[in-house]
C-alpha positions as CSV (number, residue, x, y, z in Angstrom):
1,M,-33.2,-53.1,140.4
2,S,-33.6,-52.6,136.7
3,L,-35.7,-54.9,134.7
4,Y,-32.8,-55.7,132.4
5,Q,-30.6,-56.8,135.4
6,L,-33.1,-59.7,135.8
7,L,-32.6,-60.9,132.2
8,P,-29.6,-63.2,131.8
9,T,-28.9,-62.8,128.1
10,F,-28.5,-60.1,125.6
11,P,-31.1,-61.5,123.1
12,E,-33.7,-61.6,125.9
13,A,-32.9,-58.0,126.8
14,I,-33.1,-56.6,123.3
15,S,-36.2,-58.6,122.6
16,R,-37.8,-57.0,125.7
17,L,-36.6,-53.6,124.7
18,G,-38.3,-54.1,121.3
19,Q,-41.5,-54.8,123.1
20,T,-41.4,-51.9,125.4
21,R,-40.2,-49.6,122.6
22,E,-37.8,-47.7,124.8
23,R,-35.1,-45.3,123.6
24,G,-31.5,-45.8,124.5
25,C,-28.3,-47.7,123.8
26,I,-27.6,-51.3,124.6
27,L,-23.8,-51.9,124.9
28,V,-22.6,-55.4,124.2
29,F,-19.0,-56.0,125.1
30,N,-16.2,-58.4,126.1
31,A,-12.5,-57.9,126.8
32,D,-11.7,-57.1,123.2
33,E,-14.8,-55.5,121.6
34,A,-17.6,-53.1,122.4
35,I,-20.7,-52.7,120.2
36,H,-23.2,-49.9,120.6
37,L,-26.8,-50.6,119.5
38,F,-29.2,-47.6,119.6
39,L,-32.9,-48.4,119.9
40,D,-36.0,-46.3,119.4
41,E,-39.6,-47.3,119.2
42,G,-38.8,-50.9,118.8
43,H,-36.3,-50.4,116.0
44,V,-32.5,-50.5,115.9
45,V,-31.6,-47.0,114.5
46,G,-27.9,-47.2,114.9
47,A,-25.1,-49.8,115.4
48,K,-21.4,-49.2,115.7
49,A,-18.5,-51.4,116.6
50,M,-14.7,-50.6,116.5
51,K,-14.3,-51.6,112.8
52,T,-17.9,-52.1,111.6
53,E,-21.2,-50.3,111.7
54,G,-24.7,-50.6,110.5
55,E,-26.2,-54.1,110.0
56,A,-22.8,-55.8,110.2
57,A,-22.3,-54.4,113.7
58,L,-25.8,-55.5,114.7
59,K,-25.0,-59.1,113.4
60,K,-21.7,-59.0,115.3
61,A,-23.5,-58.2,118.6
62,F,-25.4,-61.5,118.5
63,E,-22.2,-63.4,117.7
64,L,-19.9,-61.8,120.3
65,K,-18.5,-64.5,122.6
66,N,-18.0,-64.2,126.4
67,S,-19.9,-61.0,126.4
68,S,-21.9,-58.9,128.8
69,Y,-24.4,-56.1,128.2
70,G,-25.5,-52.8,129.7
71,W,-28.4,-50.5,129.1
72,M,-28.0,-46.8,128.8
73,P,-31.5,-45.2,128.7
74,G,-32.1,-42.1,126.7
75,A,-28.9,-42.3,124.6
76,V,-29.2,-41.4,120.9
77,P,-26.7,-42.1,118.1
78,A,-24.6,-39.3,116.6
79,Q,-25.8,-40.6,113.2
80,V,-28.8,-42.8,112.3
81,N,-27.6,-45.6,110.1
82,L,-30.3,-48.2,110.5
83,D,-34.0,-48.7,110.6
84,I,-34.5,-52.4,111.5
85,D,-37.5,-53.7,113.4
86,I,-36.1,-55.7,116.4
87,R,-38.8,-58.4,116.4
88,D,-38.6,-58.9,112.6
89,Y,-34.8,-59.1,112.7
90,M,-34.8,-61.7,115.5
91,S,-37.5,-63.8,113.8
92,K,-35.8,-63.8,110.4
93,H,-32.3,-64.6,111.7
94,G,-33.4,-67.2,114.3
95,T,-31.8,-65.4,117.2
96,G,-33.1,-66.3,120.6
97,P,-32.3,-66.4,124.3
98,E,-30.3,-69.6,124.0
99,S,-27.8,-68.1,121.6
100,R,-25.5,-66.9,124.4
101,S,-25.4,-65.5,127.9
102,G,-23.4,-63.0,129.8
103,K,-23.1,-61.0,133.0
104,T,-25.7,-58.3,133.1
105,I,-25.0,-54.7,134.3
106,R,-26.9,-51.5,134.1
107,L,-25.0,-48.5,132.8
108,P,-25.9,-44.8,133.4
109,T,-27.4,-42.7,130.7
110,V,-24.8,-41.1,128.5
111,Q,-27.0,-38.2,127.4
112,I,-26.3,-36.0,130.5
113,P,-26.3,-32.2,130.1
114,E,-22.9,-30.8,130.7
115,R,-22.5,-29.6,134.3
116,K,-19.8,-27.5,135.9
117,E,-18.2,-28.9,139.1
118,R,-19.7,-27.2,142.1
119,K,-17.4,-24.5,143.5
120,L,-16.2,-24.6,147.1
121,E,-18.1,-22.2,149.3
122,G,-15.1,-21.7,151.5
123,N,-11.4,-22.6,151.5
124,Y,-10.7,-25.3,154.0
125,Y,-7.2,-26.1,155.2
126,F,-5.5,-28.1,158.0
127,I,-2.6,-27.0,160.1
128,P,-0.7,-30.0,161.6
129,E,0.2,-29.7,165.3
130,E,3.8,-30.8,164.6
131,S,4.2,-28.3,161.7
132,P,2.2,-25.1,162.8
133,T,3.5,-23.1,159.9
134,F,2.4,-25.6,157.2
135,K,-1.1,-25.6,155.6
136,L,-2.7,-28.6,154.0
137,R,-5.5,-27.3,151.7
138,V,-8.7,-29.0,150.7
139,K,-8.8,-28.1,147.0
140,K,-11.6,-30.2,145.6
141,V,-15.2,-31.1,146.5
142,T,-14.1,-34.8,147.1
143,N,-10.6,-35.5,148.5
144,V,-8.7,-38.6,149.5
145,V,-6.3,-38.0,152.4
146,G,-3.3,-40.3,152.9
147,R,0.4,-40.8,152.5
148,E,0.1,-42.1,148.9
149,G,1.6,-39.6,146.5
150,T,-1.5,-39.5,144.4
151,C,-3.8,-38.5,147.3
152,D,-5.5,-35.1,147.1
153,V,-4.3,-34.2,150.6
154,Y,-0.9,-35.8,151.1
155,V,0.3,-36.4,154.6
156,E,3.8,-37.7,155.2
157,S,3.5,-39.8,158.3
158,N,3.9,-43.5,159.2
159,Q,0.7,-43.1,161.3
160,V,-1.3,-42.3,158.2
161,S,-2.5,-45.1,155.8
162,R,-1.9,-44.9,152.1
163,R,-5.5,-43.9,151.6
164,H,-6.6,-43.0,155.1
165,C,-9.9,-41.1,154.9
166,L,-12.2,-39.2,152.5
167,L,-13.1,-35.5,152.9
168,Q,-16.2,-34.2,151.1
169,V,-17.4,-30.6,151.0
170,T,-21.1,-30.5,151.4
171,E,-23.6,-27.7,152.1
172,R,-23.7,-28.8,155.7
173,G,-20.0,-28.7,156.1
174,L,-16.9,-31.0,155.7
175,L,-17.8,-34.7,155.8
176,V,-15.2,-37.2,157.0
177,K,-15.3,-40.9,156.1
178,D,-12.7,-43.3,157.3
179,L,-11.3,-45.6,154.5
180,E,-10.7,-48.6,156.8
181,S,-7.4,-47.0,157.9
182,T,-5.0,-49.0,160.0
183,N,-4.7,-46.5,162.9
184,G,-8.2,-45.0,162.7
185,T,-9.7,-41.5,162.2
186,F,-10.6,-39.3,165.1
187,V,-12.4,-35.9,165.5
188,N,-11.5,-34.2,168.8
189,G,-10.2,-37.5,170.1
190,I,-13.4,-39.4,169.3
191,P,-13.2,-42.3,166.8
192,M,-15.0,-41.4,163.6
193,T,-16.2,-43.7,160.8
194,D,-18.5,-41.2,159.1
195,G,-19.3,-37.7,160.4
196,Y,-18.8,-34.0,160.1
197,I,-15.9,-31.8,161.1
198,N,-16.1,-28.1,161.7
199,A,-13.6,-25.2,161.8
200,G,-11.6,-25.4,165.0
201,D,-12.0,-29.2,165.3
202,R,-8.9,-31.5,165.5
203,L,-8.7,-34.3,162.9
204,G,-6.6,-37.2,164.1
205,L,-5.1,-39.7,161.6
206,G,-3.8,-42.2,164.1
207,T,-1.7,-40.0,166.4
208,Y,-1.0,-37.4,163.6
209,V,-3.3,-34.5,164.5
210,M,-4.2,-31.4,162.6
211,T,-6.7,-28.6,163.1
212,L,-9.3,-27.5,160.6
213,H,-9.5,-23.9,159.5
214,R,-11.8,-22.2,157.0
215,E,-11.3,-19.0,155.0
216,K,-14.5,-17.3,153.7
217,V,-14.6,-16.4,150.0
């Protein structure tokens, strides 16, 4: 658990960040507004809201009602527009932990190097027993199987839940996770909540059964 998840208010969190002199962005938000405050070495070096920036946005962060906050470590601003010592600012403006509170969350860092999605090492596909000329292909690394039209692997059967199970391509093989389906998920007739399926195995979605195949690339 992050240190900042233990702090109930935004003023307490930004005060602690001023003491620890960490670099990152603290996001203050409610249903209508989001304000990014970028911190570095105990200073606010950037502040931006939807319609304001700089010190006006910093001031607005302390006044935002019904707000929550999240901490994104390592984030840096696109443009430095402030250089305000956090402790001096809070002392001069009389801000303190009692000024307001909000739900605390921790957000992931936004400064993540661009990565390409891992390519599939083989082409998986299923052949339904009731339609042996039809192929249901696994096209992504992570796939939702179900009879909902937006599913990655669409199966038209009343035995199949709208979002029946998850298929994930891993280095070990194809991982199957049941998504609390109504009629259950089975591998070779055995109920399966979370496990691997190999080429030649039969995947059962209720009584709808299909066999897994794999083409090498």
